[in-house]
LOKE-794355 format. One record per residue (C-alpha): residue number from 1; residue in three letters; x, y, z. Coordinates in steps of 0.1 Angstrom, whole numbers, padded with zeros to 4 digits, always signed. Each point is the difference from the previous one (the first is absolute). Example, Ala and Ser with C-alpha at 12.3 -4.5 7.8 and 13.67 -1.06 7.14 Angstrom:
% LOKE-794355
+-----+------+-------+-------+-------+
| seq | type |    c1 |    c2 |    c3 |
+-----+------+-------+-------+-------+
|   1 |  ALA | +0123 | -0045 | +0078 |
|   2 |  SER | +0014 | +0034 | -0007 |
+-----+------+-------+-------+-------+
END
This chain:
% LOKE-794355
+-----+------+-------+-------+-------+
| seq | type |    c1 |    c2 |    c3 |
+-----+------+-------+-------+-------+
|   1 |  MET | +0304 | -0382 | -0678 |
|   2 |  ALA | -0015 | -0025 | +0024 |
|   3 |  TYR | -0031 | +0021 | +0003 |
|   4 |  LYS | -0004 | +0004 | -0038 |
|   5 |  LYS | +0002 | -0038 | -0003 |
|   6 |  SER | -0025 | -0005 | +0028 |
|   7 |  GLU | -0024 | +0021 | -0020 |
|   8 |  GLN | +0007 | -0016 | -0034 |
|   9 |  THR | -0009 | -0034 | +0021 |
|  10 |  LYS | -0034 | +0014 | +0013 |
|  11 |  GLU | -0009 | +0012 | -0033 |
|  12 |  LYS | +0005 | -0033 | -0016 |
|  13 |  ILE | -0018 | -0018 | +0029 |
|  14 |  LEU | -0030 | +0026 | -0005 |
|  15 |  LEU | +0001 | -0007 | -0040 |
|  16 |  CYS | +0001 | -0037 | +0004 |
|  17 |  ALA | -0029 | +0000 | +0027 |
|  18 |  GLU | -0020 | +0021 | -0023 |
|  19 |  LYS | +0004 | -0026 | -0027 |
|  20 |  VAL | -0008 | -0029 | +0022 |
|  21 |  PHE | -0029 | +0017 | +0018 |
|  22 |  SER | -0016 | +0008 | -0034 |
|  23 |  ALA | +0007 | -0035 | -0013 |
|  24 |  LYS | -0012 | -0022 | +0029 |
|  25 |  GLY | -0021 | +0024 | +0023 |
|  26 |  TYR | +0008 | +0008 | +0035 |
|  27 |  TYR | -0008 | -0035 | +0017 |
|  28 |  GLU | +0017 | -0022 | -0026 |
|  29 |  ALA | +0033 | +0022 | -0003 |
|  30 |  GLN | +0027 | -0009 | +0023 |
|  31 |  ILE | +0031 | +0017 | +0012 |
|  32 |  SER | +0021 | -0030 | -0015 |
|  33 |  ASP | -0016 | +0008 | -0035 |
|  34 |  ILE | +0011 | +0037 | +0002 |
|  35 |  ALA | +0035 | -0010 | +0013 |
|  36 |  ARG | +0004 | -0022 | -0029 |
|  37 |  LEU | -0011 | +0024 | -0025 |
|  38 |  ALA | +0021 | +0026 | +0017 |
|  39 |  LYS | +0030 | -0027 | -0001 |
|  40 |  ILE | +0006 | +0009 | +0038 |
|  41 |  ALA | -0004 | -0021 | +0030 |
|  42 |  LYS | -0034 | -0001 | +0019 |
|  43 |  GLY | +0018 | +0015 | +0030 |
|  44 |  THR | +0011 | +0032 | -0018 |
|  45 |  ILE | -0037 | +0006 | -0004 |
|  46 |  TYR | -0006 | -0001 | +0037 |
|  47 |  GLN | +0029 | +0027 | +0005 |
|  48 |  TYR | -0023 | +0025 | -0017 |
|  49 |  PHE | -0034 | -0013 | +0009 |
|  50 |  GLU | -0011 | -0018 | +0029 |
|  51 |  SER | -0026 | -0021 | -0019 |
|  52 |  LYS | -0019 | -0004 | -0031 |
|  53 |  GLU | -0029 | +0022 | +0014 |
|  54 |  ALA | +0026 | +0028 | +0007 |
|  55 |  LEU | +0013 | -0003 | -0037 |
|  56 |  PHE | -0034 | +0000 | -0015 |
|  57 |  VAL | -0012 | +0031 | +0021 |
|  58 |  PHE | +0033 | +0019 | -0008 |
|  59 |  LEU | -0005 | -0005 | -0037 |
|  60 |  ILE | -0036 | +0012 | +0001 |
|  61 |  GLU | +0012 | +0031 | +0022 |
|  62 |  ARG | +0026 | +0007 | -0025 |
|  63 |  TYR | -0028 | -0001 | -0027 |
|  64 |  VAL | -0018 | +0027 | +0017 |
|  65 |  GLU | +0032 | +0022 | +0003 |
|  66 |  GLU | +0006 | -0006 | -0036 |
|  67 |  TRP | -0035 | +0009 | -0011 |
|  68 |  GLU | +0000 | +0032 | +0021 |
|  69 |  ARG | +0031 | +0013 | -0017 |
|  70 |  TYR | -0014 | -0012 | -0035 |
|  71 |  VAL | -0031 | +0022 | +0004 |
|  72 |  SER | +0013 | +0029 | +0020 |
|  73 |  LEU | -0005 | +0033 | -0014 |
|  74 |  SER | -0015 | +0032 | +0014 |
|  75 |  LEU | -0029 | +0018 | -0014 |
|  76 |  ASP | +0024 | +0026 | -0005 |
|  77 |  ASP | +0017 | -0017 | -0027 |
|  78 |  PHE | -0031 | -0001 | -0021 |
|  79 |  LEU | -0009 | +0037 | +0006 |
|  80 |  GLY | +0013 | +0021 | -0027 |
|  81 |  ASP | -0016 | +0020 | -0027 |
|  82 |  VAL | -0031 | -0023 | +0000 |
|  83 |  ASN | -0026 | +0006 | +0022 |
|  84 |  PRO | -0007 | -0016 | +0035 |
|  85 |  GLN | -0029 | -0021 | -0011 |
|  86 |  GLU | +0020 | -0015 | -0027 |
|  87 |  SER | +0030 | -0005 | +0024 |
|  88 |  ALA | -0022 | -0019 | +0024 |
|  89 |  HIS | -0010 | -0023 | -0027 |
|  90 |  LYS | +0034 | -0005 | -0011 |
|  91 |  TYR | +0013 | -0009 | +0033 |
|  92 |  LEU | -0026 | -0025 | +0006 |
|  93 |  HIS | +0004 | -0012 | -0034 |
|  94 |  HIS | +0039 | -0004 | +0007 |
|  95 |  ARG | -0004 | -0019 | +0033 |
|  96 |  ILE | -0023 | -0026 | -0014 |
|  97 |  GLU | +0020 | -0006 | -0031 |
|  98 |  LYS | +0031 | -0002 | +0017 |
|  99 |  THR | -0012 | -0027 | +0023 |
| 100 |  MET | -0014 | -0020 | -0029 |
| 101 |  ILE | +0037 | +0003 | -0016 |
| 102 |  PHE | +0016 | -0010 | +0035 |
| 103 |  PHE | -0018 | -0033 | -0001 |
| 104 |  SER | +0006 | -0007 | -0037 |
| 105 |  GLU | +0039 | +0004 | +0003 |
| 106 |  ASN | +0004 | -0029 | +0022 |
| 107 |  GLN | -0020 | -0031 | -0004 |
| 108 |  ASP | +0012 | -0018 | +0032 |
| 109 |  ARG | -0008 | +0031 | +0021 |
| 110 |  ALA | -0033 | +0005 | -0014 |
| 111 |  ASN | -0009 | -0038 | +0006 |
| 112 |  ILE | +0013 | +0004 | +0035 |
| 113 |  VAL | -0020 | +0029 | +0009 |
| 114 |  LEU | -0033 | -0009 | -0021 |
| 115 |  ARG | -0001 | -0038 | +0006 |
| 116 |  VAL | +0026 | -0015 | +0022 |
| 117 |  GLY | -0006 | +0025 | +0030 |
| 118 |  LEU | -0038 | -0008 | +0002 |
| 119 |  GLY | -0014 | -0025 | +0023 |
| 120 |  LEU | +0030 | -0004 | +0023 |
| 121 |  ARG | +0002 | +0002 | +0038 |
| 122 |  ASP | -0014 | +0035 | +0012 |
| 123 |  ASP | +0034 | +0009 | +0013 |
| 124 |  ILE | +0016 | -0007 | -0035 |
| 125 |  GLU | -0029 | +0014 | -0019 |
| 126 |  SER | +0001 | +0032 | +0017 |
| 127 |  ALA | +0031 | +0013 | -0019 |
| 128 |  ILE | -0019 | -0005 | -0033 |
| 129 |  LYS | -0030 | +0020 | +0018 |
| 130 |  ILE | +0026 | +0028 | +0010 |
| 131 |  PHE | +0006 | +0003 | -0039 |
| 132 |  GLU | -0033 | -0001 | -0009 |
| 133 |  ASN | -0009 | +0027 | +0025 |
| 134 |  LYS | +0029 | +0022 | -0012 |
| 135 |  ILE | -0014 | +0000 | -0037 |
| 136 |  MET | -0035 | +0006 | +0014 |
| 137 |  GLU | +0012 | +0028 | +0021 |
| 138 |  ALA | +0017 | +0017 | -0028 |
| 139 |  ILE | -0032 | -0006 | -0023 |
| 140 |  ILE | -0022 | +0018 | +0024 |
| 141 |  ARG | +0024 | +0028 | +0005 |
| 142 |  ASP | +0002 | +0007 | -0036 |
| 143 |  ILE | -0038 | -0003 | -0003 |
| 144 |  LYS | -0004 | +0027 | +0026 |
| 145 |  ILE | +0026 | +0023 | -0016 |
| 146 |  GLY | -0022 | -0006 | -0034 |
| 147 |  GLN | -0030 | +0011 | +0020 |
| 148 |  ARG | +0017 | +0030 | +0014 |
| 149 |  PHE | +0011 | +0013 | -0034 |
| 150 |  GLY | -0035 | -0008 | -0017 |
| 151 |  HIS | +0012 | -0029 | -0021 |
| 152 |  ILE | -0022 | -0026 | +0017 |
| 153 |  SER | -0035 | +0004 | +0015 |
| 154 |  LYS | -0001 | +0007 | +0037 |
| 155 |  ASN | -0033 | -0023 | -0002 |
| 156 |  LEU | +0023 | -0030 | -0006 |
| 157 |  ASN | +0002 | -0026 | +0027 |
| 158 |  ILE | +0038 | +0001 | +0005 |
| 159 |  GLU | +0000 | -0034 | +0021 |
| 160 |  LEU | -0019 | -0020 | -0027 |
| 161 |  ALA | +0021 | +0016 | -0027 |
| 162 |  GLY | +0034 | -0007 | +0016 |
| 163 |  ASN | -0011 | -0036 | +0004 |
| 164 |  ALA | -0012 | -0002 | -0035 |
| 165 |  ILE | +0033 | +0014 | -0014 |
| 166 |  LEU | +0022 | -0020 | +0024 |
| 167 |  GLY | -0019 | -0031 | -0011 |
| 168 |  GLY | +0001 | +0007 | -0035 |
| 169 |  ILE | +0039 | +0008 | +0000 |
| 170 |  LEU | +0005 | -0034 | +0021 |
| 171 |  ARG | -0021 | -0022 | -0024 |
| 172 |  ILE | +0009 | +0015 | -0032 |
| 173 |  SER | +0039 | -0002 | +0010 |
| 174 |  TYR | -0006 | -0038 | +0010 |
| 175 |  PHE | -0019 | -0009 | -0030 |
| 176 |  TYR | +0023 | +0015 | -0027 |
| 177 |  PHE | +0034 | +0000 | +0018 |
| 178 |  VAL | -0002 | -0034 | +0017 |
| 179 |  LEU | -0026 | -0022 | -0017 |
| 180 |  LYS | +0004 | +0012 | -0036 |
| 181 |  GLN | +0038 | +0010 | +0001 |
| 182 |  GLU | +0009 | -0018 | -0030 |
| 183 |  THR | -0029 | +0009 | -0019 |
| 184 |  PHE | -0002 | +0040 | +0009 |
| 185 |  GLY | -0019 | +0015 | -0028 |
| 186 |  PHE | +0013 | +0034 | +0003 |
| 187 |  GLY | +0031 | +0010 | -0015 |
| 188 |  ASN | +0007 | +0029 | +0020 |
| 189 |  ILE | -0007 | +0000 | +0037 |
| 190 |  ASP | -0002 | +0038 | +0002 |
| 191 |  ASP | -0029 | +0001 | -0023 |
| 192 |  PHE | -0014 | -0030 | +0017 |
| 193 |  SER | +0000 | +0017 | +0035 |
| 194 |  ASN | -0012 | +0033 | -0016 |
| 195 |  GLU | -0030 | -0021 | -0013 |
| 196 |  VAL | -0007 | -0015 | +0034 |
| 197 |  VAL | +0003 | +0032 | +0017 |
| 198 |  LEU | -0026 | +0015 | -0023 |
| 199 |  LEU | -0023 | -0027 | +0004 |
| 200 |  ILE | +0001 | +0003 | +0039 |
| 201 |  GLU | -0006 | +0037 | -0001 |
| 202 |  ASN | -0028 | -0004 | -0025 |
| 203 |  THR | -0019 | -0031 | +0016 |
| 204 |  LEU | +0002 | +0019 | +0033 |
| 205 |  ALA | -0015 | +0032 | -0015 |
| 206 |  MET | +0024 | +0021 | +0017 |
| 207 |  TYR | -0005 | +0029 | -0024 |
| 208 |  LYS | -0024 | +0027 | +0008 |
+-----+------+-------+-------+-------+
END
């Protein structure tokens, strides 16, 4: 019972920290702000996290784990009656689309990753860079799968394409899910994500 209560307290701290970091930014946010929102003593937070920095980095690392679970599907899940070329297309499409939806589902999370976490000290911002690198690695891996199955041109500059896709995902997510959250002009996030994926694919001229 004590363990369960301890985990519940930790989750409350993380949820409140997410809201405070998103609203105030990293430097303006204080442990006292988080404690006040969580309705607990400051000392309780320090029982779980030794510093504000440790709390922030833990939050980012958890986002990475959540994203990995969110987009995790093997290529075999797409290999059925359809041909391998179409399967590779759907696989890349799925991962980009799910990443867009991942950011759309939580405005505070999107704000922290796409805005608050940038421009901080190198040792703190490195957690954000790890997140970006994870997405980049997945994109490049999926592009190579597409090339192997003939869905994507072998002449495509993989590094350039990967950076263009990553930049597009992050910028579009920030613009629509953070800046324009209240005036999001698309009724269905799935349709919106699908449109973005098609735009990225066509812009990069991935098809032969």
